[in-house]
C-alpha positions as CSV (number, residue, x, y, z in Angstrom):
1,M,107.2,91.7,106.6
2,I,106.7,94.8,104.5
3,R,105.9,98.0,106.2
4,P,105.3,101.2,104.0
5,L,107.0,104.4,104.9
6,P,106.2,107.9,103.5
7,L,108.0,108.5,100.2
8,S,109.3,111.8,101.5
9,S,111.0,110.1,104.4
10,L,113.1,107.7,102.3
11,A,114.1,110.5,99.8
12,T,115.2,112.7,102.7
13,L,117.1,109.8,104.3
14,V,118.9,108.9,101.1
15,L,119.9,112.5,100.3
16,L,121.1,113.0,103.9
17,L,123.2,109.9,103.8
18,A,124.5,110.7,100.3
19,A,125.8,114.1,101.5
20,P,129.6,114.3,101.7
21,A,130.8,113.3,105.2
22,A,133.9,114.6,107.0
23,A,134.9,111.2,108.3
24,Q,133.8,107.6,107.8
25,T,134.8,104.2,109.3
26,I,134.8,102.3,106.0
27,P,137.4,102.7,103.2
28,T,136.0,104.0,100.0
29,R,137.0,100.8,98.1
30,A,135.4,98.5,100.7
31,P,132.6,96.2,99.4
32,A,129.3,97.8,99.9
33,D,127.3,94.6,100.2
34,A,129.0,91.3,100.9
35,T,129.1,88.6,103.5
36,R,132.8,88.6,103.8
37,A,135.8,90.9,103.1
38,V,139.5,90.8,103.9
39,A,142.3,93.3,103.6
40,A,144.5,91.9,100.8
41,D,147.4,94.1,101.9
42,P,147.7,94.1,105.8
43,A,149.4,97.4,105.7
44,A,146.4,98.9,104.0
45,A,143.8,97.4,106.5
46,P,141.6,99.8,108.5
47,A,142.7,100.6,112.0
48,D,140.0,98.4,113.5
49,A,141.3,95.3,111.6
50,G,143.9,94.4,114.2
51,S,141.5,93.7,117.0
52,D,138.8,91.1,117.6
53,A,135.7,93.3,117.7
54,R,132.6,92.1,119.4
55,F,130.0,94.2,117.7
56,A,129.8,96.0,114.3
57,V,127.3,98.4,112.7
58,H,127.6,99.7,109.2
59,G,125.2,101.0,106.6
60,Q,124.8,102.2,103.0
61,A,122.4,104.3,101.0
62,T,122.2,104.2,97.2
63,L,120.1,106.2,94.8
64,V,120.0,105.4,91.0
65,V,118.2,107.4,88.4
66,Q,118.2,105.7,85.0
67,A,116.7,106.8,81.7
68,T,116.5,105.8,78.0
69,P,115.4,108.1,75.1
70,G,113.7,107.0,72.0
71,F,114.7,103.9,70.0
72,A,113.2,101.7,67.3
73,S,110.1,99.9,68.6
74,P,107.8,98.7,65.8
75,Y,105.8,96.5,68.2
76,T,105.8,95.6,71.9
77,G,104.6,92.8,74.2
78,A,103.9,92.4,77.8
79,N,107.6,92.2,78.8
80,S,109.0,94.8,76.3
81,L,111.4,97.6,77.2
82,T,109.6,100.8,76.1
83,P,111.4,104.0,74.9
84,R,111.4,107.4,76.4
85,Q,111.2,106.8,80.1
86,A,113.1,107.5,83.3
87,K,112.9,105.6,86.6
88,E,114.6,105.7,90.0
89,T,115.4,103.2,92.8
90,A,116.5,104.0,96.3
91,D,117.7,101.7,99.1
92,V,119.1,102.1,102.6
93,T,120.6,99.1,104.4
94,L,121.7,98.5,108.0
95,Y,124.4,95.9,108.6
96,A,124.3,94.8,112.3
97,G,126.6,92.1,113.5
98,V,127.8,90.4,116.7
99,R,130.6,88.0,117.4
100,L,128.9,85.2,119.4
101,W,132.0,83.1,120.2
102,R,135.3,82.4,118.6
103,G,134.9,82.5,114.8
104,A,131.1,82.9,114.9
105,E,129.3,85.9,113.6
106,L,125.5,86.7,113.5
107,W,124.4,89.3,111.0
108,T,121.1,90.9,110.1
109,N,120.4,93.3,107.2
110,P,117.1,95.2,107.4
111,E,116.6,97.4,104.3
112,I,114.3,100.2,103.1
113,D,113.6,99.9,99.4
114,Q,111.6,102.0,96.9
115,G,111.3,102.6,93.2
116,F,111.1,100.8,89.8
117,G,113.5,99.6,87.1
118,L,112.9,100.6,83.5
119,S,109.6,99.1,82.3
120,N,109.1,97.7,85.8
121,T,112.3,95.7,85.4
122,L,111.4,94.1,82.1
123,G,112.5,94.1,78.5
124,V,116.2,93.2,78.5
125,A,117.7,89.8,79.6
126,G,120.9,91.6,80.7
127,F,118.8,94.1,82.6
128,P,120.5,97.5,82.9
129,S,120.2,98.0,86.7
130,A,120.9,95.4,89.3
131,E,119.7,97.9,91.9
132,A,116.2,97.4,90.5
133,Y,114.4,94.4,92.0
134,K,111.7,92.4,90.3
135,V,109.3,93.9,92.8
136,G,108.7,97.6,92.4
137,R,107.0,99.8,94.9
138,R,106.0,103.5,94.8
139,A,106.1,103.8,98.6
140,P,109.2,102.8,100.6
141,Y,109.0,99.6,102.6
142,V,111.1,97.7,105.0
143,R,112.3,94.2,104.4
144,L,114.7,91.9,106.2
145,Q,117.0,90.9,103.3
146,R,119.6,88.9,105.2
147,T,119.9,87.1,108.6
148,F,122.7,84.6,108.7
149,L,125.2,82.8,111.0
150,R,128.7,82.3,109.8
151,Q,131.2,80.1,111.6
152,T,134.9,80.2,110.7
153,I,137.1,77.3,111.8
154,D,140.8,78.1,111.6
155,L,142.9,75.2,110.2
156,G,146.4,76.8,110.2
157,G,148.6,78.7,107.9
158,A,149.4,82.4,107.9
159,R,147.3,84.7,110.0
160,E,145.3,87.3,108.1
161,R,143.8,90.5,109.4
162,V,140.2,90.9,108.5
163,A,138.8,94.3,107.8
164,G,135.7,95.5,109.7
165,V,133.2,96.2,106.9
166,A,129.6,95.3,106.0
167,N,128.8,91.8,107.1
168,Q,132.3,91.2,108.4
169,V,133.4,91.8,112.0
170,A,137.1,93.0,112.3
171,G,139.5,90.4,113.6
172,W,141.9,87.6,112.6
173,R,141.7,84.3,110.7
174,T,144.1,81.8,109.2
175,A,144.8,81.3,105.5
176,D,143.6,77.6,105.8
177,R,140.1,77.5,107.2
178,L,136.6,76.2,106.9
179,V,133.7,78.6,106.7
180,L,130.1,77.6,107.3
181,T,127.2,79.9,106.6
182,I,123.5,79.2,107.3
183,G,120.4,81.5,107.1
184,K,119.0,83.9,104.6
185,F,121.6,85.6,102.3
186,G,122.4,85.9,98.6
187,V,123.9,83.0,96.5
188,G,126.1,85.7,95.0
189,D,127.5,86.6,98.4
190,V,129.5,83.4,98.2
191,F,129.6,82.2,94.6
192,D,130.7,83.9,91.4
193,T,132.3,86.8,93.2
194,N,134.7,89.2,91.3
195,S,136.8,92.1,92.6
196,Y,135.9,94.3,89.6
197,A,132.4,93.3,88.6
198,H,130.0,92.1,91.3
199,D,128.5,95.1,93.3
200,P,126.0,97.3,91.5
201,R,126.3,99.9,94.3
202,V,129.9,100.7,93.4
203,D,130.9,99.2,90.1
204,F,128.8,97.9,87.1
205,L,125.0,98.1,87.1
206,N,124.1,95.6,84.4
207,W,122.7,92.2,85.7
208,S,124.9,90.2,83.4
209,A,128.0,92.1,84.3
210,V,127.8,91.7,88.1
211,D,127.1,87.9,87.7
212,A,127.3,85.4,84.9
213,G,124.0,85.9,83.1
214,S,123.4,82.2,82.7
215,F,123.9,81.5,86.4
216,D,120.3,80.9,87.3
217,Y,120.9,81.3,91.1
218,A,118.2,80.6,93.6
219,A,116.5,83.7,94.9
220,D,113.2,85.4,95.7
221,A,112.2,88.4,93.7
222,W,114.7,90.6,95.7
223,G,117.6,88.3,95.0
224,Y,118.0,86.4,98.3
225,S,117.4,82.8,99.4
226,T,117.6,80.6,102.5
227,G,120.3,78.0,102.6
228,V,123.6,76.7,103.8
229,T,127.2,76.9,102.4
230,A,130.6,75.4,103.2
231,E,133.9,76.9,102.0
232,A,137.2,75.1,102.5
233,Y,140.3,77.2,102.0
234,R,143.6,75.4,101.6
235,G,146.7,77.3,100.2
236,A,145.8,78.8,96.9
237,W,142.6,76.8,96.5
238,T,139.0,77.1,97.7
239,L,136.2,74.7,97.3
240,R,132.7,76.0,97.9
241,L,129.4,74.0,98.2
242,G,125.9,75.3,98.8
243,A,122.3,74.3,99.0
244,F,119.5,76.9,98.6
245,N,115.7,77.1,98.3
246,L,114.2,78.1,95.0
247,S,111.2,80.4,95.0
248,K,107.8,78.7,95.0
249,V,107.1,79.7,91.4
250,P,109.6,81.1,88.9
251,N,110.5,84.7,89.7
252,G,108.3,84.5,92.8
253,E,108.3,86.6,96.0
254,M,107.9,83.5,98.3
255,L,110.7,81.0,98.8
256,E,110.2,77.2,99.3
257,P,110.4,76.6,103.1
258,G,112.0,73.2,103.1
259,F,114.0,72.5,100.0
260,G,111.0,71.1,98.1
261,Q,112.5,72.9,95.1
262,Y,116.2,73.6,95.5
263,Q,119.5,74.5,94.0
264,L,122.9,72.8,94.6
265,D,126.0,74.9,93.9
266,A,129.7,74.0,93.7
267,E,132.7,76.3,92.9
268,L,136.4,75.7,92.7
269,E,138.6,78.8,93.0
270,H,142.4,79.1,92.4
271,R,144.2,82.2,93.4
272,H,147.5,82.9,91.7
273,R,150.1,85.6,90.9
274,I,151.3,86.6,87.5
275,G,154.3,88.9,87.4
276,G,153.8,89.2,91.2
277,R,150.3,90.5,90.8
278,P,147.2,88.7,92.2
279,G,144.5,87.0,90.1
280,A,141.9,84.3,90.5
281,L,140.0,81.7,88.4
282,R,136.7,80.3,89.5
283,V,134.6,77.5,87.9
284,T,130.9,77.5,89.2
285,L,128.3,74.8,88.7
286,F,124.6,74.9,89.6
287,R,121.8,72.3,89.5
288,N,118.2,73.4,90.0
289,R,115.6,70.8,90.8
290,G,111.9,71.7,90.8
291,R,108.8,72.2,88.7
292,F,110.0,73.6,85.4
293,G,108.6,73.7,81.9
294,R,110.2,72.7,78.6
295,F,109.9,75.2,75.8
296,D,109.1,72.6,73.1
297,D,106.5,71.0,75.4
298,A,104.8,74.4,75.8
299,L,104.8,74.9,72.0
300,A,103.3,71.5,71.4
301,L,100.5,71.9,73.9
302,A,99.6,75.3,72.5
303,A,99.5,73.9,68.9
304,R,97.1,71.1,70.1
305,S,94.9,73.2,72.4
306,G,94.9,76.6,70.6
307,E,95.6,78.2,74.0
308,P,98.5,80.8,74.4
309,V,101.9,79.3,74.7
310,D,103.0,79.1,78.4
311,T,105.6,77.0,80.2
312,A,103.4,77.1,83.3
313,A,101.0,74.7,81.6
314,V,103.7,72.0,81.2
315,R,105.7,72.3,84.4
316,A,106.8,69.0,85.9
317,R,109.6,67.8,88.2
318,R,112.8,68.5,86.2
319,T,116.4,69.5,86.5
320,R,118.2,72.5,85.0
321,A,121.9,72.8,85.2
322,G,124.7,75.1,84.1
323,I,128.4,76.0,84.4
324,S,130.3,79.3,84.3
325,V,133.9,80.4,84.4
326,N,135.0,83.6,86.1
327,A,138.5,85.2,85.9
328,E,140.2,88.3,87.3
329,Q,143.7,89.6,87.1
330,T,145.5,92.7,88.3
331,L,147.9,94.0,85.6
332,T,149.3,97.1,87.1
333,D,148.9,99.2,90.3
334,T,145.9,100.8,88.7
335,L,144.5,98.4,86.1
336,G,142.6,95.2,86.5
337,V,140.8,93.0,84.0
338,F,138.1,90.3,84.3
339,A,136.1,87.9,82.2
340,R,133.2,85.5,82.6
341,A,131.5,82.9,80.3
342,G,128.6,80.6,81.1
343,L,126.3,78.0,79.6
344,A,122.9,76.6,80.9
345,D,120.3,74.1,79.7
346,G,118.4,76.1,77.0
347,Q,115.6,73.5,76.6
348,V,114.1,74.3,80.1
349,E,112.8,77.6,81.3
350,P,115.1,79.7,83.6
351,Y,113.7,79.9,87.1
352,D,114.9,82.7,89.4
353,F,117.4,85.0,87.6
354,T,116.9,85.9,84.0
355,D,116.4,84.7,80.4
356,I,120.0,83.9,79.4
357,D,121.1,80.4,78.2
358,R,124.7,81.4,77.3
359,T,126.8,84.5,78.0
360,A,130.3,85.9,77.8
361,Q,131.8,89.1,79.1
362,A,135.2,90.9,79.2
363,G,136.0,94.1,80.9
364,L,138.5,96.3,82.9
365,A,138.6,98.6,85.8
366,L,141.1,101.5,86.0
367,R,141.9,103.5,89.1
368,G,142.4,107.2,88.6
369,A,145.9,107.5,90.0
370,G,147.1,108.3,86.4
371,W,145.1,111.5,86.4
372,R,145.6,112.3,90.1
373,R,142.3,110.9,91.2
374,G,143.6,107.8,93.0
375,D,140.2,106.8,94.5
376,D,138.2,107.2,91.3
377,T,137.4,104.3,89.1
378,L,136.7,104.0,85.3
379,G,135.1,100.7,84.3
380,A,134.1,99.2,80.9
381,V,132.7,95.9,79.9
382,V,131.2,94.2,76.8
383,I,128.7,91.4,77.1
384,V,127.1,89.0,74.7
385,N,123.9,87.1,75.8
386,G,122.2,84.3,73.9
387,I,119.3,81.8,74.1
388,S,118.7,78.4,72.5
389,R,116.6,77.8,69.3
390,A,113.8,76.3,71.4
391,H,113.8,79.4,73.6
392,Q,113.7,81.6,70.5
393,R,110.7,79.7,69.1
394,Y,108.9,80.1,72.4
395,L,109.3,83.8,72.4
396,D,108.3,84.1,68.8
397,A,105.1,82.2,69.6
398,G,104.2,84.9,72.2
399,G,105.7,83.3,75.2
400,L,106.9,85.4,78.2
401,G,110.1,84.8,80.1
402,V,111.3,86.0,83.4
403,L,112.2,89.4,82.0
404,V,111.7,89.4,78.2
405,G,108.8,88.8,75.8
406,D,107.9,91.1,72.9
407,G,104.9,89.1,71.8
408,R,106.8,87.8,68.8
409,L,110.4,87.3,67.7
410,P,110.6,86.9,63.9
411,H,114.2,88.1,63.7
412,P,116.1,86.7,66.8
413,G,119.7,87.7,67.5
414,A,122.1,87.8,70.4
415,E,121.8,90.6,72.9
416,Y,124.9,92.8,72.8
417,I,125.6,95.1,75.7
418,G,128.4,97.6,76.4
419,E,128.6,99.4,79.7
420,T,131.0,102.0,81.0
421,Y,131.0,104.0,84.2
422,Y,133.0,106.6,86.0
423,R,132.9,106.5,89.8
424,L,134.0,109.8,91.4
425,A,135.1,109.4,95.1
426,A,133.9,112.8,96.3
427,T,134.7,112.2,100.0
428,R,135.6,109.3,102.2
429,G,132.6,106.9,102.0
430,F,130.6,108.9,99.4
431,D,130.8,108.6,95.6
432,L,129.0,109.7,92.5
433,S,128.9,107.6,89.4
434,L,127.9,108.3,85.8
435,D,126.9,105.2,83.8
436,Y,126.2,104.6,80.1
437,Q,124.9,101.4,78.5
438,H,124.4,100.5,74.8
439,V,122.0,97.6,74.4
440,A,121.7,96.1,70.9
441,H,118.8,93.7,70.2
442,P,117.1,94.1,73.6
443,G,115.2,90.9,74.5
444,Y,117.1,89.1,71.6
445,N,115.0,91.1,69.1
446,R,116.7,92.5,66.0
447,D,113.6,94.6,65.2
448,R,114.0,96.7,68.4
449,G,116.6,99.1,69.6
450,P,119.4,99.7,70.0
451,A,118.6,101.3,73.4
452,E,120.9,103.9,74.9
453,I,120.6,103.9,78.7
454,F,122.0,106.6,81.0
455,A,122.3,106.6,84.8
456,V,123.4,108.6,87.7
457,R,124.2,106.8,91.0
458,L,124.8,108.3,94.5
459,H,126.3,105.9,97.1
460,E,127.2,106.4,100.7
461,A,128.8,103.8,102.9
462,F,129.2,104.4,106.6
């Protein structure tokens, strides 16, 4: 249910929550928005991690202001990024959880949202703000983003203390375990996670930095779905399986109610140590099944009928699949590196995420201990996104994708993105980030750009 609130009320609430606080219950480095979190170093765990808590309440508030100056734009289409604009997004989330019985947690995440992404979240396949939903609103509104039940079944091994953070009740668990989750939550809460690039509220903002751009994960227009997952932890290995509802139509606000259109996910993770320092490697596969259109079919129909090219006119029951690899490695006490690469079927239209058929990224995150700012973080990433020849022909004929479509594409090219941010930990729980992105060939169009994008982000976790 969406319930409007006065704009002044949300702005006031965000600014109040973003004000520096004297004391907080969440460590500055704790994930701001995840379905699970564990203290990797027991000695560094919060004070509440040693007890089995019954109830937990946390929250967050994030304000992002993003702008782009002028850039080359000889022509535009319905889904183009336009120059000389500034937009803001704001959200406030409550994380309320209760331990029902041993190993079982019930969580709900009501959220207040407001604002727009640049060009109403259009124009770049690797869109520059993952805090911008595909649904923009001028007036704040309330939406229930997550409600899920998670059951953890201990199977033995070393005992681990679990930090009390957003969507995780403080307590204990064993290294070997089975974790079952059912309800409404994000595919990215469980799959394709990364310690350095996965949370736009505290690290990178770009869509194709926080997830593999080709991972067409099931989601409504806000990025959440209904489904079930199972995770089996055994030693250094984890196997994850999941089934989720797709939206009723591509990029839609409404989800399928009963897996009429669905996604199946699988992920294998291996955790390791190199030189005594932790790292992980994950391989993720997805398979979407629903009513999708093929680009060449849409082009052929338009040539016969004289109507505008549109994949909606040729949708039929089809499958679209993809695979991605995700790696992270701690190199020193202050430096970590990460990389992702992914590939998806480029003959069939993407459904719920964005217009990317292949992607690669590499980046680093550096803590500020070297300049006596131990809780600050400097991050940098380079990303290359691409699409198939059929996808290029479709856009050149005037077709529109999930996010991109300049009306024509006579000179296609890969989308090159560089992003860097500096996150200043002002006080415990509150941080200020400055972010810069360089986007060459936005929407795969060599005739447009490059676009320089600047952002300021305020974030408070409590």
